[in-house]
C-alpha positions as CSV (number, residue, x, y, z in Angstrom):
1,X,3.4,-73.3,58.7
2,X,3.9,-76.8,56.7
3,X,4.1,-79.4,59.1
4,X,4.5,-82.7,57.5
5,X,7.5,-84.8,56.0
6,X,6.7,-85.1,52.3
7,X,9.3,-84.6,49.3
8,X,7.7,-83.1,46.2
9,X,7.3,-85.1,43.2
10,X,10.7,-83.7,41.0
11,X,13.2,-85.4,43.4
12,X,11.5,-88.5,44.1
13,X,10.7,-88.9,40.1
14,X,14.2,-88.4,39.4
15,X,15.2,-90.9,41.2
16,X,12.6,-93.6,39.5
17,X,13.5,-95.6,36.5
18,X,12.3,-94.1,33.2
19,X,11.1,-97.3,32.0
20,X,8.0,-97.9,29.6
21,X,5.2,-99.9,32.4
22,X,4.2,-103.1,30.3
23,X,0.7,-103.8,29.4
24,X,-1.0,-106.5,31.0
25,X,-4.7,-108.2,31.6
26,X,-7.6,-106.5,33.9
27,X,-8.8,-106.7,35.9
28,X,-5.9,-107.2,38.1
29,X,-5.5,-109.3,40.8
30,X,-2.4,-108.0,42.8
31,X,-2.2,-104.2,43.5
32,X,1.2,-103.1,42.6
33,X,4.0,-101.8,45.5
34,X,7.5,-99.8,44.6
35,X,9.9,-102.4,43.4
36,X,7.6,-104.3,41.3
37,X,8.8,-104.4,37.5
38,X,5.0,-103.1,37.2
39,X,5.3,-100.2,39.3
40,X,4.9,-96.6,37.4
41,X,7.9,-95.2,36.3
42,X,8.7,-91.9,37.0
43,X,7.5,-90.4,33.5
44,X,4.4,-91.5,34.4
45,X,4.6,-90.3,38.0
46,X,6.1,-86.5,36.5
47,X,3.0,-86.7,34.2
48,X,0.5,-87.1,36.8
49,X,2.0,-84.1,38.6
50,X,1.5,-82.2,35.7
51,X,-2.2,-82.9,35.5
52,X,-2.4,-82.1,39.1
53,X,-0.3,-78.9,39.0
54,X,2.3,-79.8,41.0
55,X,0.3,-81.0,43.7
56,X,1.7,-84.3,44.2
57,X,4.2,-85.3,47.1
58,X,6.4,-88.0,47.9
59,X,5.7,-89.3,51.8
60,X,8.1,-90.2,54.4
61,X,6.9,-90.6,58.1
62,X,7.8,-87.8,60.5
63,X,8.6,-91.0,62.9
64,X,11.9,-91.7,61.1
65,X,13.6,-89.2,62.8
66,X,12.3,-90.6,65.9
67,X,13.6,-94.1,65.1
68,X,17.4,-92.8,64.9
69,X,17.1,-90.4,67.7
70,X,14.4,-91.5,70.0
71,X,15.6,-89.0,72.6
72,X,16.4,-86.2,70.6
73,X,14.4,-82.6,70.5
74,X,13.0,-83.2,66.9
75,X,11.6,-86.5,68.3
76,X,10.4,-84.8,71.5
77,X,8.8,-81.9,69.7
78,X,7.1,-84.5,67.4
79,X,5.5,-86.2,70.4
80,X,4.3,-82.7,71.9
81,X,3.0,-82.0,68.7
82,X,1.0,-85.1,68.4
83,X,-1.1,-84.7,71.3
84,X,-2.5,-81.7,68.6
85,X,-5.2,-83.5,66.4
86,X,-4.7,-79.9,64.3
87,X,-1.3,-80.7,63.7
88,X,-2.2,-84.3,62.7
89,X,-4.7,-83.4,60.5
90,X,-2.7,-80.7,58.9
91,X,0.3,-83.6,57.8
92,X,-0.9,-86.5,55.2
93,X,1.7,-88.4,56.6
94,X,-0.4,-88.7,60.1
95,X,-3.6,-90.0,61.6
96,X,-5.6,-89.2,64.0
97,X,-5.1,-93.0,65.7
98,X,-1.8,-94.1,65.3
99,X,-2.8,-97.5,65.5
100,X,-4.0,-101.1,67.4
101,X,-1.9,-103.3,68.7
102,X,-1.9,-106.5,66.7
103,X,-4.3,-105.2,64.4
104,X,-2.6,-101.8,62.6
105,X,0.0,-99.3,62.4
106,X,-0.4,-95.9,60.6
107,X,1.7,-96.1,57.6
108,X,2.7,-93.3,55.3
109,X,1.5,-93.8,51.6
110,X,3.9,-93.9,48.8
111,X,2.4,-90.8,47.3
112,X,-0.3,-88.3,48.2
113,X,-2.3,-86.5,45.7
114,X,-3.2,-83.1,47.6
115,X,-6.3,-82.3,45.9
116,X,-8.1,-79.1,45.7
117,X,-11.0,-80.4,43.8
118,X,-12.9,-83.1,41.5
119,X,-10.7,-83.1,38.6
120,X,-7.8,-83.7,41.0
121,X,-9.5,-86.3,42.3
122,X,-10.4,-87.7,39.1
123,X,-6.9,-87.5,37.7
124,X,-5.9,-89.8,41.2
125,X,-8.4,-92.2,41.2
126,X,-7.8,-93.0,36.6
127,X,-4.1,-93.1,37.8
128,X,-4.7,-95.4,40.1
129,X,-7.0,-97.9,38.5
130,X,-5.0,-97.5,35.2
131,X,-1.6,-98.6,37.3
132,X,-3.2,-101.1,39.6
133,X,-2.4,-99.2,42.5
134,X,-3.9,-99.5,46.5
135,X,-5.4,-96.2,46.6
136,X,-6.3,-94.4,50.2
137,X,-8.8,-91.2,50.8
138,X,-8.5,-89.6,53.7
139,X,-10.0,-86.1,55.1
140,X,-9.8,-85.9,58.8
141,X,-8.2,-89.2,59.5
142,X,-9.9,-90.2,62.5
143,X,-10.8,-93.8,61.5
144,X,-10.0,-96.5,64.6
145,X,-9.7,-99.4,62.0
146,X,-6.9,-97.4,60.2
147,X,-9.1,-96.9,56.5
148,X,-7.2,-93.9,55.7
149,X,-4.0,-95.3,55.5
150,X,-1.9,-97.5,54.1
151,X,1.4,-98.4,53.2
152,X,2.5,-98.4,49.2
153,X,-0.3,-97.0,48.1
154,X,-1.7,-93.7,46.6
155,X,-3.4,-91.6,48.9
156,X,-5.9,-88.8,47.9
157,X,-5.8,-86.2,50.6
158,X,-8.9,-83.8,50.7
159,X,-8.1,-81.9,53.9
160,X,-7.7,-78.6,51.6
161,X,-11.2,-79.2,49.7
162,X,-12.5,-77.1,52.8
163,X,-14.7,-74.3,51.2
164,X,-18.3,-73.9,52.8
165,X,-21.0,-72.3,51.0
166,X,-24.3,-71.5,53.6
167,X,-27.4,-71.2,52.5
168,X,-30.9,-70.4,53.9
169,X,-31.9,-74.0,54.6
170,X,-28.7,-76.1,53.4
171,X,-24.7,-75.7,53.9
172,X,-22.6,-77.4,50.9
173,X,-19.2,-78.5,52.1
174,X,-15.8,-79.3,50.6
175,X,-14.8,-83.0,51.4
176,X,-11.9,-81.8,53.7
177,X,-13.6,-79.8,55.9
178,X,-13.8,-80.5,59.6
179,X,-17.0,-79.6,61.7
180,X,-15.3,-77.1,63.8
181,X,-15.5,-75.2,60.7
182,X,-18.6,-76.2,59.6
183,X,-20.3,-75.1,63.0
184,X,-18.8,-71.7,63.0
185,X,-19.8,-70.8,60.1
186,X,-23.6,-72.6,60.3
187,X,-24.2,-72.1,64.2
188,X,-21.9,-69.2,65.3
189,X,-22.1,-67.1,62.3
190,X,-25.6,-68.2,60.8
191,X,-27.9,-69.1,63.7
192,X,-28.5,-72.1,62.2
193,X,-28.1,-75.9,62.9
194,X,-26.0,-78.5,60.8
195,X,-25.9,-81.8,62.4
196,X,-22.6,-83.3,62.4
197,X,-20.3,-85.1,64.9
198,X,-19.2,-84.4,68.8
199,X,-15.8,-84.1,67.9
200,X,-14.6,-81.1,66.2
201,X,-11.6,-82.2,64.4
202,X,-13.2,-85.2,62.3
203,X,-14.0,-84.8,58.7
204,X,-17.3,-83.8,57.2
205,X,-17.4,-86.7,54.3
206,X,-16.3,-89.0,56.6
207,X,-18.6,-88.8,59.2
208,X,-22.0,-88.9,56.5
209,X,-20.4,-91.7,55.0
210,X,-20.3,-93.6,58.3
211,X,-23.8,-92.6,59.7
212,X,-22.5,-89.9,61.5
213,X,-23.9,-89.3,65.4
214,X,-23.6,-86.0,67.2
215,X,-24.2,-84.7,70.6
216,X,-27.8,-83.8,69.7
217,X,-28.7,-86.7,67.1
218,X,-31.8,-87.6,69.4
219,X,-33.2,-84.9,68.2
220,X,-32.0,-84.4,64.6
221,X,-31.1,-87.8,63.5
222,X,-27.9,-89.0,61.7
223,X,-25.9,-87.1,60.1
224,X,-26.5,-89.1,56.8
225,X,-30.1,-88.5,57.0
226,X,-29.6,-85.0,56.6
227,X,-27.7,-85.5,53.2
228,X,-29.0,-83.7,50.0
229,X,-26.7,-84.2,47.7
230,X,-23.1,-85.2,47.3
231,X,-20.6,-85.2,44.2
232,X,-18.4,-88.1,44.3
233,X,-15.7,-89.7,42.0
234,X,-16.4,-92.9,41.0
235,X,-13.8,-95.8,40.4
236,X,-14.3,-94.7,36.4
237,X,-12.7,-91.8,37.1
238,X,-16.1,-90.0,36.2
239,X,-17.4,-86.8,38.9
240,X,-21.2,-87.7,39.6
241,X,-24.0,-85.6,41.3
242,X,-26.0,-88.2,44.0
243,X,-29.2,-87.2,45.1
244,X,-32.7,-88.9,45.6
245,X,-33.3,-87.9,42.3
246,X,-29.7,-88.6,40.3
247,X,-28.0,-91.5,41.0
248,X,-29.9,-92.4,43.5
249,X,-29.0,-96.0,44.8
250,X,-25.2,-94.4,44.8
251,X,-26.6,-91.4,47.0
252,X,-28.3,-94.3,49.5
253,X,-25.7,-96.1,49.9
254,X,-23.3,-93.1,50.6
255,X,-25.6,-92.2,53.5
256,X,-23.9,-94.8,56.2
257,X,-22.1,-97.2,53.6
258,X,-19.0,-96.8,54.7
259,X,-16.1,-93.9,53.6
260,X,-14.1,-94.8,51.1
261,X,-16.2,-97.5,49.6
262,X,-18.2,-96.2,46.9
263,X,-15.8,-93.5,45.1
264,X,-14.1,-90.4,46.4
265,X,-16.5,-87.7,48.1
266,X,-15.6,-84.2,46.8
267,X,-18.4,-81.9,48.1
268,X,-21.9,-82.6,50.4
269,X,-25.3,-81.0,50.9
270,X,-26.5,-81.1,54.1
271,X,-30.3,-80.0,55.5
272,X,-30.2,-76.9,57.7
273,X,-32.4,-76.8,60.8
274,X,-33.8,-74.4,63.7
275,X,-31.5,-73.4,66.5
276,X,-32.9,-73.9,69.7
277,X,-32.6,-71.4,72.2
278,X,-30.3,-72.8,74.7
279,X,-27.8,-75.9,74.5
280,X,-27.0,-77.6,78.7
281,X,-25.3,-79.7,80.1
282,X,-25.2,-82.1,83.3
283,X,-22.0,-83.2,84.6
284,X,-21.0,-85.3,87.7
285,X,-18.9,-88.1,88.9
286,X,-19.8,-90.3,92.0
287,X,-18.4,-92.9,93.7
288,X,-20.2,-95.7,95.8
289,X,-18.8,-97.0,99.1
290,X,-19.4,-100.9,98.4
291,X,-20.4,-103.1,95.4
292,X,-23.9,-103.2,96.8
293,X,-24.4,-99.4,97.1
294,X,-22.9,-99.2,93.2
295,X,-25.3,-102.1,91.9
296,X,-28.3,-100.0,93.7
297,X,-26.8,-96.8,91.9
298,X,-26.7,-98.5,88.3
299,X,-30.6,-99.5,89.2
300,X,-31.1,-96.0,89.7
301,X,-29.7,-94.4,87.5
302,X,-31.6,-97.0,84.8
303,X,-34.7,-95.7,86.2
304,X,-33.9,-92.3,86.2
305,X,-32.8,-92.0,82.3
306,X,-36.0,-94.1,81.6
307,X,-38.1,-91.7,83.4
308,X,-36.5,-88.6,82.7
309,X,-34.0,-88.6,80.2
310,X,-35.2,-91.0,77.0
311,X,-36.8,-88.2,74.9
312,X,-35.4,-86.0,72.2
313,X,-33.4,-83.1,74.7
314,X,-31.0,-85.6,76.2
315,X,-27.8,-87.0,74.4
316,X,-24.2,-87.8,74.9
317,X,-23.3,-90.4,77.4
318,X,-22.4,-91.8,81.3
319,X,-19.6,-93.6,82.2
320,X,-20.0,-96.9,84.5
321,X,-16.5,-97.4,86.2
322,X,-15.4,-100.8,87.2
323,X,-13.9,-98.9,90.4
324,X,-17.3,-98.3,91.3
325,X,-17.7,-94.9,89.6
326,X,-20.3,-93.6,88.3
327,X,-19.6,-90.2,85.4
328,X,-22.5,-88.1,83.7
329,X,-21.1,-86.1,80.8
330,X,-24.8,-85.4,79.0
331,X,-26.1,-82.6,77.1
332,X,-29.3,-80.9,76.5
333,X,-31.1,-79.3,73.7
334,X,-34.1,-77.2,74.3
335,X,-34.3,-76.4,78.0
336,X,-33.5,-73.6,79.6
337,X,-31.4,-73.7,83.1
338,X,-34.8,-74.0,85.6
339,X,-35.9,-77.0,83.5
340,X,-32.3,-78.6,83.2
341,X,-32.8,-78.2,87.4
342,X,-35.9,-79.4,87.8
343,X,-35.3,-82.2,85.7
344,X,-32.2,-83.6,87.7
345,X,-33.3,-82.6,91.2
346,X,-35.2,-85.8,91.8
347,X,-31.8,-88.1,91.0
348,X,-29.4,-85.6,93.4
349,X,-32.2,-85.9,96.2
350,X,-32.1,-89.6,95.9
351,X,-27.8,-88.9,95.8
352,X,-28.2,-86.6,98.8
353,X,-30.8,-89.0,100.8
354,X,-28.3,-92.0,100.5
355,X,-24.7,-89.9,101.8
356,X,-23.6,-92.7,103.7
357,X,-23.2,-94.7,100.4
358,X,-22.7,-92.4,97.7
359,X,-20.3,-89.0,97.6
360,X,-19.5,-87.0,94.4
361,X,-15.6,-87.6,93.2
362,X,-17.1,-84.1,90.9
363,X,-19.5,-82.1,92.4
364,X,-22.5,-81.7,89.9
365,X,-22.5,-79.2,86.9
366,X,-25.9,-78.2,85.7
367,X,-25.9,-75.0,82.9
368,X,-27.0,-73.7,80.1
369,X,-25.8,-71.6,77.1
370,X,-27.3,-69.8,74.2
371,X,-27.3,-72.2,71.2
372,X,-25.6,-70.1,68.9
373,X,-22.4,-69.8,71.3
374,X,-22.2,-73.7,71.8
375,X,-19.2,-73.9,69.2
376,X,-17.9,-70.3,70.1
377,X,-14.5,-70.8,71.4
378,X,-14.3,-67.4,72.5
379,X,-17.4,-67.5,74.6
380,X,-16.4,-70.8,75.5
381,X,-13.1,-69.8,76.9
382,X,-14.8,-67.1,79.0
383,X,-17.3,-68.9,80.2
384,X,-16.0,-72.5,80.3
385,X,-12.3,-72.7,79.7
386,X,-12.2,-76.1,82.0
387,X,-14.1,-77.5,79.0
388,X,-12.1,-77.2,75.8
389,X,-8.1,-76.9,74.5
390,X,-7.4,-74.2,71.8
391,X,-5.5,-74.9,68.8
392,X,-2.1,-72.5,69.6
393,X,-0.7,-73.6,66.3
394,X,1.0,-70.7,64.3
395,X,-1.8,-69.8,61.5
396,X,-4.4,-71.0,63.1
397,X,-8.2,-69.7,63.2
398,X,-9.5,-68.6,66.5
399,X,-12.2,-70.7,66.0
400,X,-9.9,-73.5,66.2
401,X,-10.4,-76.2,69.6
402,X,-11.2,-79.5,70.6
403,X,-13.2,-80.7,74.0
404,X,-10.7,-81.4,76.5
405,X,-12.4,-84.9,77.0
406,X,-11.9,-85.5,73.5
407,X,-7.8,-85.4,74.0
408,X,-7.3,-89.2,75.2
409,X,-8.0,-89.8,71.2
410,X,-5.1,-88.0,69.8
411,X,-2.4,-89.8,68.6
412,X,-3.7,-93.0,70.6
413,X,-2.9,-96.3,69.8
414,X,-5.9,-98.7,70.4
415,X,-5.7,-101.5,72.7
416,X,-9.5,-102.9,72.2
417,X,-12.7,-101.0,70.8
418,X,-16.0,-102.3,70.8
419,X,-19.8,-100.9,70.7
420,X,-23.4,-102.4,70.6
421,X,-26.8,-101.1,70.2
422,X,-29.3,-101.5,73.0
423,X,-33.0,-101.8,72.1
424,X,-35.2,-99.7,73.8
425,X,-37.3,-103.0,74.7
426,X,-34.7,-103.2,77.4
427,X,-36.6,-99.8,79.2
428,X,-39.4,-101.4,79.4
429,X,-40.5,-101.4,83.2
430,X,-40.2,-105.5,83.8
431,X,-36.5,-105.5,81.7
432,X,-35.0,-102.6,83.7
433,X,-33.5,-104.5,87.0
434,X,-32.0,-107.1,84.4
435,X,-30.4,-104.6,82.4
436,X,-28.8,-102.9,85.7
437,X,-27.8,-106.0,86.8
438,X,-26.6,-106.8,83.3
439,X,-24.8,-103.3,83.8
440,X,-23.1,-104.0,87.2
441,X,-21.8,-107.4,86.1
442,X,-20.4,-106.3,83.1
443,X,-18.7,-103.4,84.8
444,X,-16.7,-106.1,86.9
445,X,-15.1,-106.8,83.8
446,X,-14.3,-103.2,82.7
447,X,-15.5,-99.9,81.9
448,X,-17.8,-99.1,79.6
449,X,-20.1,-95.8,78.4
450,X,-23.5,-95.3,77.2
451,X,-23.8,-92.9,74.3
452,X,-27.5,-92.3,74.1
453,X,-27.4,-89.4,71.2
454,X,-26.2,-93.0,68.9
455,X,-29.6,-94.5,69.3
456,X,-32.6,-93.0,68.1
457,X,-34.8,-94.7,69.8
458,X,-36.9,-91.5,71.5
459,X,-36.2,-89.0,69.1
460,X,-39.1,-87.7,66.8
461,X,-40.6,-89.7,64.5
462,X,-39.4,-87.8,61.2
463,X,-35.7,-88.0,62.7
464,X,-36.0,-92.2,62.9
465,X,-37.8,-92.0,59.7
466,X,-35.7,-90.3,57.9
467,X,-32.7,-92.3,59.6
468,X,-34.2,-95.3,58.4
469,X,-33.8,-94.2,54.8
470,X,-30.3,-94.8,54.9
471,X,-27.7,-97.5,55.4
472,X,-27.2,-97.4,58.7
473,X,-27.9,-100.5,60.6
474,X,-31.6,-100.5,61.1
475,X,-31.1,-101.4,64.9
476,X,-30.4,-97.9,65.7
477,X,-33.4,-96.7,65.3
478,X,-34.8,-99.1,67.8
479,X,-31.7,-98.7,70.4
480,X,-31.5,-96.0,72.6
481,X,-27.9,-96.7,73.3
482,X,-24.5,-97.5,71.7
483,X,-22.9,-98.9,74.6
484,X,-18.9,-98.6,74.5
485,X,-16.2,-100.1,75.9
486,X,-12.4,-99.6,74.8
487,X,-8.8,-99.1,76.1
488,X,-5.6,-97.8,74.6
489,X,-2.5,-95.3,74.9
490,X,-1.1,-92.4,73.6
491,X,0.3,-91.1,72.1
492,X,2.5,-94.1,71.0
493,X,4.2,-95.3,67.8
494,X,6.0,-99.1,67.4
495,X,9.5,-99.0,67.2
496,X,10.2,-95.4,68.9
497,X,12.4,-96.7,71.3
498,X,10.5,-95.4,75.0
499,X,7.1,-94.5,72.8
500,X,6.1,-98.0,71.9
501,X,2.7,-99.2,73.1
502,X,2.8,-101.7,75.7
503,X,1.3,-105.1,73.8
504,X,1.5,-107.1,76.9
505,X,-0.9,-104.6,78.9
506,X,-3.2,-104.4,75.4
507,X,-3.9,-107.8,75.4
508,X,-4.5,-108.3,78.4
509,X,-6.8,-105.2,78.5
510,X,-8.7,-106.4,75.2
511,X,-9.5,-110.2,77.1
512,X,-11.4,-107.6,79.8
513,X,-13.0,-105.7,77.3
514,X,-14.0,-108.6,75.4
515,X,-15.6,-110.4,78.7
516,X,-17.3,-107.1,79.5
517,X,-19.0,-106.9,76.1
518,X,-19.9,-110.5,75.9
519,X,-22.0,-110.3,79.1
520,X,-23.5,-106.9,77.4
521,X,-24.2,-108.9,74.1
522,X,-26.2,-111.3,76.1
523,X,-29.0,-108.7,76.2
524,X,-30.0,-108.7,72.5
525,X,-30.0,-111.5,70.5
526,X,-29.5,-110.1,66.8
527,X,-26.7,-107.3,68.5
528,X,-25.7,-104.5,66.1
529,X,-22.4,-102.5,66.2
530,X,-21.7,-98.9,64.3
531,X,-19.0,-99.0,61.9
532,X,-16.9,-96.0,62.7
533,X,-16.5,-97.5,66.6
534,X,-16.1,-101.1,66.3
535,X,-13.9,-103.6,67.1
536,X,-11.0,-104.8,64.4
537,X,-11.5,-108.2,64.6
538,X,-15.3,-108.5,64.3
539,X,-16.3,-111.7,62.4
540,X,-19.9,-110.6,61.5
541,X,-19.3,-107.2,60.2
542,X,-21.5,-107.3,57.4
543,X,-24.4,-107.9,59.8
544,X,-23.8,-105.7,63.1
545,X,-22.4,-102.6,60.8
546,X,-25.5,-102.9,58.4
547,X,-27.7,-105.8,58.9
548,X,-30.1,-106.7,56.3
549,X,-28.7,-103.3,53.9
550,X,-25.8,-105.3,53.4
551,X,-27.2,-107.2,50.1
552,X,-28.5,-103.8,48.5
553,X,-25.2,-102.4,49.5
554,X,-23.0,-104.7,47.8
555,X,-25.1,-104.7,44.4
556,X,-24.3,-100.5,44.5
557,X,-20.8,-101.7,45.1
558,X,-20.7,-104.3,42.1
559,X,-22.6,-101.6,39.8
560,X,-20.2,-98.5,40.5
561,X,-17.1,-100.3,41.5
562,X,-16.8,-104.1,39.9
563,X,-12.6,-104.2,40.5
564,X,-12.6,-103.2,43.9
565,X,-10.6,-100.2,43.2
566,X,-11.8,-99.0,46.4
567,X,-10.6,-100.9,49.6
568,X,-11.1,-100.4,53.1
569,X,-10.8,-102.8,56.2
570,X,-14.6,-104.5,56.6
571,X,-15.6,-102.0,54.3
572,X,-18.4,-103.8,51.6
573,X,-17.5,-106.1,49.0
574,X,-13.6,-106.2,51.3
575,X,-14.1,-110.1,51.9
576,X,-13.2,-110.5,48.2
577,X,-9.6,-109.1,49.2
578,X,-6.4,-109.9,50.9
579,X,-6.1,-107.9,54.5
580,X,-4.1,-105.5,53.2
581,X,-6.2,-104.6,50.1
582,X,-3.3,-106.0,47.8
583,X,-4.6,-109.3,46.7
584,X,-7.8,-110.3,45.6
585,X,-8.7,-113.6,46.9
586,X,-9.9,-116.4,44.6
């Protein structure tokens, strides 16, 4: 079933003027838009369509119908459908995040190339370069910063490049694969482990290019550190292989240097790891009866984490709420049921001993499951149906689901989103009380989450060493957690009556989030931030995303993309371009 608002090229091209395009000097300082006299004529687009064997489409926004009939049945169905990440992922005109108030709004490209292989991508890259077009790349389309969309651009859509080949110690994945399909092939069917993302519908190539964390990164390291080889189309239209021995500088940059920046990745090969017998979970939500009791609870969980959870067995997150609640949503690897219960017994005993101060909003769940079934939709539906939502769209695969906790991200419009790596030295005994006090004070401004799997301190030495050999900010290696604060609304879309984001609420939330994070930033003198989960308005983004690695990344960018064909917001080299990526700054 086709679920996109796209017209085949033939009709669109027939209406375009068939005039020759004049020659001009290169490199261009301005990308072209439709209506510009130098915008490619219809004959040029038809020629591209022939080279692509018809896989070129003119795009139109699905929200156009809602603007004309916001209360109509079609609009209602659309806003219901955009709660499903698979529906969004199958439409080149949509992105998983629909915008960020006062920052960006998801807009359709002029045309999209439905790429099936590297030759399709090479044709699109060459056409964009020769015609001075703004180029955009989208696989999963999950970018919070809006990097997988731009109006008036040519979109390379890799979703249909989704082949998977599992070998004994490696898996080769097409750039358009999403992680649920990779886990189904590697873990459920083959009994091995590949380090990928926690969200099932994230694209594999984009995650690796940004560094990439999953629930068990505290043990296996980042996704980028497992990259063995990549097939990539660079700005000159050439298909290259990047590995430790071939184009090694490009290979390093692709491991965490940011998606859509150095070329279009068309295929990746990742190292496989042994699978433990069990994965597990610890979940509970606790409410404190007063501010003083909440401050003590935070101090207790800081001590408990440092003494019992600060190791490679435990990942995921703890949510610290401004409403004096603490929510645990953690996962384990390599521990059986008895071990998981033994780890948490001292903390639960402490809560019971102080029952006048604390109550459970949701009762504790301590459970393990065969690791091979962690992404087995049928097993989860039978044993833990509350944990997932299955994809019920026509033609969907039985393996397709998303974690219920990720549902709020689908079709969202962000109000604010910031992250910060916290160094493990803050867990030293003499520093813990100050850390807990700072957490409490920050929670007076806004909620925040500690993502322990997104800091590698406590991981095995081999995992840390492999992650140091990537472009990700070196701060990740010594961080025990990535702290995240944010807010948003969804599904929503600007200009659609009854579904518009609340701009006033967004700006109010953004101030509170900033105040919360400013307090947390006081904990570390040189704060780093994860590129995929960061502030759109970050000023010192080059340092916070990549630290000392930025200069090396800039040199790779200059070598493989000297004219800046590949532009993304706050990507390497983006400082040379206007904020929309259309005009070179002098």
